[in-house]
C-alpha positions in Angstrom: 157.8 153.4 315.8 161.6 152.9 315.5 161.1 149.1 315.7 158.3 149.2 313.2 160.4 151.3 310.8 163.4 148.9 311.2 161.2 145.9 310.4 159.6 147.5 307.3 163.0 148.8 306.1 164.6 145.4 306.4 161.8 143.6 304.6 161.6 146.2 301.8 165.4 146.0 301.4 165.2 142.3 301.2 162.3 142.4 298.7 164.3 144.8 296.4 167.2 142.4 296.6 165.0 139.5 295.5 163.7 141.5 292.6 167.3 142.4 291.6 168.5 138.8 292.0 165.7 137.3 289.9 166.1 140.0 287.3 169.9 139.3 287.2 169.1 135.7 286.1 167.0 137.1 283.2 169.5 139.8 282.5 172.5 137.5 282.1 170.6 134.8 280.3 168.4 137.1 278.1 165.4 135.4 279.6 161.9 136.8 280.2 163.0 140.4 280.9 162.6 143.5 278.7 166.2 144.7 279.1 169.1 142.3 279.3 172.8 142.0 278.5 172.0 141.7 274.8 168.5 143.3 274.5 167.8 147.0 275.4 166.5 150.2 273.7 169.8 151.9 274.8 172.1 152.4 271.8 175.6 153.9 271.5 178.7 153.5 269.5 180.9 150.5 270.5 183.5 152.5 272.5 181.0 154.7 274.2 179.0 151.6 275.2 182.2 150.0 276.6 182.9 153.1 278.6 179.3 153.5 279.9 179.0 149.8 280.8 182.4 149.8 282.5 181.4 152.8 284.5 178.2 151.1 285.7 180.1 148.0 286.7 182.8 150.1 288.4 180.1 151.9 290.4 178.8 148.6 291.7 182.4 147.4 292.5 183.3 150.5 294.5 180.0 150.5 296.4 180.1 146.8 297.1 183.7 146.8 298.3 183.9 150.0 300.2 180.7 149.5 302.2 181.8 146.0 303.2 185.1 147.2 304.7 185.3 147.3 308.6 186.7 150.8 308.6 183.7 152.1 306.5 181.3 150.2 308.7 182.7 151.8 311.9 182.2 155.2 310.4 178.8 154.4 308.7 177.2 153.0 311.9 177.7 156.4 313.5 175.0 157.6 311.0 173.0 154.4 310.5 171.8 152.2 313.4 173.9 149.0 313.5 170.9 146.7 313.2 170.0 148.1 309.8 173.6 148.5 308.5 173.4 145.2 306.6 170.0 146.0 305.2 171.3 149.3 304.0 174.2 147.6 302.3 171.9 145.2 300.6 169.5 148.0 299.5 172.3 150.1 298.0 173.8 147.1 296.2 170.4 146.1 294.8 169.6 149.6 293.6 172.9 149.9 291.8 172.3 146.5 290.2 168.9 147.6 289.0 170.6 150.7 287.6 173.0 148.5 285.7 170.1 146.5 284.2 168.3 149.7 283.1 171.2 151.7 281.7 173.2 148.8 280.2 174.0 149.2 276.5 174.3 145.9 274.5 177.3 145.3 272.2 175.9 142.6 269.9 179.0 141.5 268.1 179.3 137.7 268.5 182.4 136.4 270.3 181.3 132.8 270.0 178.2 130.7 269.4 177.4 127.0 269.9 175.2 125.6 267.2 174.7 122.0 268.5 171.3 121.7 270.3 172.7 119.2 272.7 175.7 121.4 273.6 173.5 124.4 274.0 171.2 122.5 276.3 174.2 121.4 278.4 175.4 125.0 278.6 172.0 126.2 279.8 172.2 123.5 282.4 175.5 124.8 283.6 174.0 128.3 283.6 171.1 127.1 285.9 173.6 125.2 288.1 175.6 128.4 288.7 172.6 130.3 289.9 171.5 127.3 292.1 175.0 127.2 293.7 174.7 131.0 294.4 171.3 130.6 296.1 171.9 127.4 298.0 175.3 128.7 299.3 173.6 131.6 301.0 171.6 129.1 303.1 174.7 127.1 304.0 176.0 130.0 306.0 173.1 132.2 307.2 170.9 133.6 304.4 168.9 135.9 306.7 172.0 137.3 308.4 173.6 137.8 305.0 170.7 140.0 303.8 170.1 141.9 307.0 166.9 140.3 308.4 168.4 138.5 311.4 170.0 141.6 312.7 166.7 143.4 312.8 165.0 140.4 314.3 167.5 140.4 317.2 166.9 144.1 317.6 163.1 143.7 317.7 163.6 141.1 320.4 165.9 143.2 322.5 168.9 141.1 321.7 172.4 142.6 320.9 174.1 142.0 317.6 175.6 138.5 317.2 178.6 137.8 315.0 177.8 135.2 312.4 179.2 131.7 313.0 182.2 130.5 311.0 180.6 127.6 309.0 182.1 125.2 306.5 179.0 123.3 305.4 179.0 121.4 302.1 180.0 123.8 299.4 182.2 125.7 301.9 184.2 122.5 302.4 184.9 122.5 298.6 185.7 126.2 298.1 185.9 129.2 300.4 183.7 131.4 298.2 181.0 129.2 296.6 178.6 132.1 296.0 181.3 133.8 293.9 182.1 130.5 292.2 178.4 130.2 291.3 178.3 133.7 289.8 181.4 133.0 287.7 179.8 129.8 286.3 176.5 131.6 285.6 178.1 134.6 283.9 180.3 132.6 281.5 177.8 129.8 280.7 176.5 131.3 277.5 175.8 129.3 274.3 176.0 132.6 272.4 178.5 135.1 273.8 178.3 138.6 272.6 181.0 141.3 273.1 178.7 143.0 275.6 178.2 139.8 277.6 181.9 139.1 277.4 182.6 142.5 278.9 180.1 141.8 281.7 181.5 138.4 282.4 185.2 139.5 282.3 184.7 142.6 284.4 182.6 140.9 287.1 185.1 138.0 287.2 187.9 140.5 287.7 186.0 142.2 290.5 185.3 138.9 292.2 189.0 138.0 292.2 189.9 141.4 293.7 186.9 141.4 296.1 187.5 138.0 297.5 191.1 139.1 298.3 189.8 142.1 300.2 187.3 140.0 302.0 189.8 137.4 303.0 192.1 140.0 304.4 189.3 141.2 306.7 188.4 137.6 307.6 192.0 136.8 308.6 192.0 139.9 310.9 188.7 138.9 312.4 189.2 135.1 312.8 193.0 134.8 312.9 194.6 131.3 312.7 191.3 129.6 312.4 190.7 131.2 309.0 194.3 130.9 307.9 194.0 127.1 308.5 190.8 127.1 306.4 192.7 128.9 303.6 195.4 126.3 303.7 193.0 123.4 303.4 190.2 124.8 301.1 190.8 126.6 297.7 189.2 129.9 297.1 187.0 129.4 294.0 187.9 126.2 292.2 187.5 122.8 293.9 190.6 120.6 293.9 190.9 116.8 294.5 191.2 115.9 298.1 194.5 114.5 299.3 194.6 110.9 300.5 195.1 112.0 304.2 
């Protein structure tokens, strides 16, 4: 029964992540969803909306960062079996994201808008590219480990936990955090940028800059000189021209 529950729990957590991920595309792009960054029945004054939206994003940032820290994991796995720790992290992150989508309050003052149909089409193309980078980058490391499925698979087969391999495939040879780079591209690629969307893009970008610093600190501790050498050779978020050597 424990193995059955673990398998169901991991699959359900992953399914909720997929729902949250797909909804995020519609939310940021105002596409195909009933509530988005600029469309929602929620209505408040501008400053109250800023405070509420900031609190929602802050809740995600705290959960996402705290639960990822090794110290928290060491404590948390005394309560939660190690093989479902990652699935639990994914589940909590996804539920908070869905909460953001539901309770977000639009602020529809226009920061900028692009009127040229060709330029708008190009920006939409960049928006799609950002999400494509996010998704494909997860498979360039280990998509199923990243979202907790592989850990449960090993448990079901009586295998101990295996640390993920240090990989530098394709995008990871250009930047150290291509998933985060893809998010930044997708969040800022908007032919019409409202104040609410601008708040979302600026706050999430700020969190990404802080979160990657925290993650890198943990990676240096875990991988040592190997990761420090990677840091010296590969930029964090923005690709740079390769040197002649």
